[in-house]
C-alpha angles and dihedrals in degrees: 000000000000124000127204132177132204104215091189090062094047116113093188096242092146093224090128092057093045091053099037116012091166091063105031140044136170130239113251096227100051111000097246116156121268118198112225099181125024095188112028127187122263090262087070102045095096090049090051093050092047091053093049091049092048095050107108091200094048085232093147121079124189124196113196 
Protein backbone atom coordinates (compact mmCIF):
# COMPACT_ATOMS: atom_id res chain seq x y z
CA UNK A 1 0.00 0.00 0.00
CA UNK A 2 1.13 3.52 -0.82
CA UNK A 3 -0.55 6.60 0.64
CA UNK A 4 -0.40 10.10 -0.82
CA UNK A 5 -2.10 13.30 0.28
CA UNK A 6 -3.03 16.44 -1.60
CA UNK A 7 -2.47 19.24 0.88
CA UNK A 8 -4.13 21.72 -1.49
CA UNK A 9 -7.43 19.80 -1.23
CA UNK A 10 -7.28 19.39 2.56
CA UNK A 11 -9.97 21.27 4.49
CA UNK A 12 -8.38 20.62 7.92
CA UNK A 13 -11.28 18.56 9.28
CA UNK A 14 -8.95 16.24 11.20
CA UNK A 15 -10.81 13.07 10.24
CA UNK A 16 -7.56 11.49 9.07
CA UNK A 17 -5.96 11.93 12.47
CA UNK A 18 -9.05 10.69 14.30
CA UNK A 19 -9.05 7.51 12.19
CA UNK A 20 -5.30 6.88 11.85
CA UNK A 21 -3.14 8.96 14.19
CA UNK A 22 -0.17 6.70 13.44
CA UNK A 23 -0.31 7.66 9.77
CA UNK A 24 -1.46 11.29 9.76
CA UNK A 25 -0.96 14.51 11.68
CA UNK A 26 -1.96 18.12 11.13
CA UNK A 27 0.15 21.25 10.81
CA UNK A 28 -0.08 23.45 13.88
CA UNK A 29 -0.57 26.71 12.00
CA UNK A 30 -3.47 25.76 9.70
CA UNK A 31 -4.48 22.15 10.42
CA UNK A 32 -3.56 20.83 6.98
CA UNK A 33 -2.81 17.11 6.80
CA UNK A 34 0.74 15.83 7.23
CA UNK A 35 1.48 12.29 6.08
CA UNK A 36 3.64 10.42 8.59
CA UNK A 37 3.99 7.11 6.72
CA UNK A 38 3.77 6.68 2.96
CA UNK A 39 4.00 2.88 3.02
CA UNK A 40 2.48 1.49 6.21
CA UNK A 41 2.64 -2.12 7.27
CA UNK A 42 -0.35 -4.43 6.81
CA UNK A 43 -1.49 -3.80 10.38
CA UNK A 44 -2.32 -0.19 9.38
CA UNK A 45 -4.11 -0.87 6.07
CA UNK A 46 -7.61 -0.72 7.58
CA UNK A 47 -6.78 2.51 9.42
CA UNK A 48 -5.53 4.09 6.19
CA UNK A 49 -8.65 3.05 4.29
CA UNK A 50 -10.88 4.39 7.07
CA UNK A 51 -9.06 7.74 7.05
CA UNK A 52 -9.31 8.05 3.26
CA UNK A 53 -13.03 7.27 3.36
CA UNK A 54 -13.64 9.75 6.19
CA UNK A 55 -11.84 12.63 4.46
CA UNK A 56 -14.52 15.10 3.32
CA UNK A 57 -12.18 16.68 0.76
CA UNK A 58 -10.95 13.36 -0.71
CA UNK A 59 -7.40 14.58 -0.10
CA UNK A 60 -6.06 11.08 0.71
CA UNK A 61 -5.26 8.61 -2.08
CA UNK A 62 -4.38 4.97 -1.56
CA UNK A 63 -2.71 2.66 -4.04
CA UNK A 64 -3.13 -1.01 -3.15
